[in-house]
Every structure is written in C-alpha cells, then in structure tokens.
LUMPAFI-58260 format. One record per residue (C-alpha): x, y, z; residue number from 1; residue in three letters. Coordinates in nm, 3 decimals. Layout:
N
SITE, X, Y, Z, NUM, Ala
...
//
This chain:
65
SITE, -0.024, -0.001, 0.006, 1, Met
SITE, 0.285, 0.261, 0.131, 2, Ala
SITE, 0.454, 0.236, -0.229, 3, Lys
SITE, 0.203, 0.331, -0.400, 4, Gly
SITE, 0.020, 0.515, -0.181, 5, Leu
SITE, 0.312, 0.751, -0.246, 6, Gly
SITE, 0.390, 0.730, -0.615, 7, Asn
SITE, 0.740, 0.612, -0.630, 8, Gly
SITE, 0.861, 0.815, -0.261, 9, Phe
SITE, 0.921, 0.683, -0.003, 10, Pro
SITE, 0.599, 0.672, 0.267, 11, Val
SITE, 0.536, 0.419, 0.524, 12, Gly
SITE, 0.168, 0.275, 0.620, 13, Ala
SITE, -0.001, 0.107, 0.777, 14, Met
SITE, -0.377, -0.053, 0.747, 15, Val
SITE, -0.606, -0.230, 1.007, 16, Gly
SITE, -0.973, -0.332, 1.127, 17, Lys
SITE, -1.171, -0.029, 1.312, 18, Ala
SITE, -1.142, -0.265, 1.641, 19, Ser
SITE, -0.833, -0.260, 1.641, 20, Leu
SITE, -0.811, 0.168, 1.641, 21, Lys
SITE, -0.731, 0.212, 2.050, 22, Glu
SITE, -0.419, -0.009, 2.019, 23, Ala
SITE, -0.263, 0.194, 1.750, 24, Phe
SITE, -0.302, 0.608, 1.867, 25, Gly
SITE, -0.031, 0.867, 1.825, 26, Pro
SITE, 0.319, 0.773, 1.926, 27, Gly
SITE, 0.314, 0.392, 1.973, 28, Ser
SITE, 0.421, 0.273, 1.577, 29, His
SITE, 0.655, 0.431, 1.352, 30, Gly
SITE, 0.832, 0.410, 1.129, 31, Ser
SITE, 1.080, 0.519, 0.895, 32, Thr
SITE, 0.923, 0.751, 0.697, 33, Phe
SITE, 0.632, 0.813, 0.907, 34, Gly
SITE, 0.560, 1.218, 1.025, 35, Gly
SITE, 0.805, 1.340, 0.746, 36, Asn
SITE, 0.648, 1.679, 0.558, 37, Pro
SITE, 0.781, 1.547, 0.236, 38, Leu
SITE, 0.667, 1.184, 0.213, 39, Ala
SITE, 0.352, 1.322, 0.387, 40, Met
SITE, 0.357, 1.601, 0.141, 41, Ala
SITE, 0.376, 1.306, -0.161, 42, Ala
SITE, 0.068, 1.080, -0.013, 43, Ala
SITE, -0.210, 1.403, -0.006, 44, Ala
SITE, -0.110, 1.439, -0.376, 45, Ala
SITE, -0.106, 1.134, -0.488, 46, Val
SITE, -0.422, 1.098, -0.260, 47, Leu
SITE, -0.576, 1.444, -0.389, 48, Glu
SITE, -0.479, 1.316, -0.788, 49, Glu
SITE, -0.568, 0.940, -0.732, 50, Ala
SITE, -0.859, 0.936, -0.531, 51, Leu
SITE, -1.125, 1.100, -0.757, 52, Ser
SITE, -1.534, 1.035, -0.706, 53, Asp
SITE, -1.548, 0.793, -0.987, 54, Ser
SITE, -1.192, 0.584, -0.867, 55, Val
SITE, -1.368, 0.602, -0.550, 56, Leu
SITE, -1.749, 0.501, -0.690, 57, Gln
SITE, -1.562, 0.213, -0.922, 58, Ser
SITE, -1.411, 0.096, -0.611, 59, Val
SITE, -1.762, 0.046, -0.433, 60, Lys
SITE, -1.928, -0.145, -0.703, 61, Gln
SITE, -1.628, -0.403, -0.723, 62, Arg
SITE, -1.672, -0.440, -0.400, 63, Ala
SITE, -2.057, -0.554, -0.398, 64, Asn
SITE, -2.016, -0.866, -0.644, 65, Cys
//
C-alpha cells in the first residue's frame, strides 16, 4: 500500500481493522518515513489526484460483487 501511496516516494503506511484503532494511537507505531513532512505531502498529492469520485465509485461497485 505504501509504494502506491507515495507514487515512488518512500512513504510508510499501515491498515488495520477499526477494532484495533485504540491499540495504535499517536506515537505507538513508528516507521522510517512516518510523519516526514515531504513524505506526507507526496502522499496527500497522490490521494488528492488518484482518489477522484469516479475512482471511488468504481471501487465501491467492485466491492459489492
């Protein structure tokens, strides 16, 4: 997930179930690139560009198959 999120720029990312949310509060899980301002700017730019309404709608349709 992190490779795509950074579009080639090193970014750290983690996904988990909502029930685990309390176990991973701020500062409890680190990564080499976690919180790096440039890495976060790269990820934000990718998310803004890549997650258009049409892409999200396509994902929702496929998830309901």
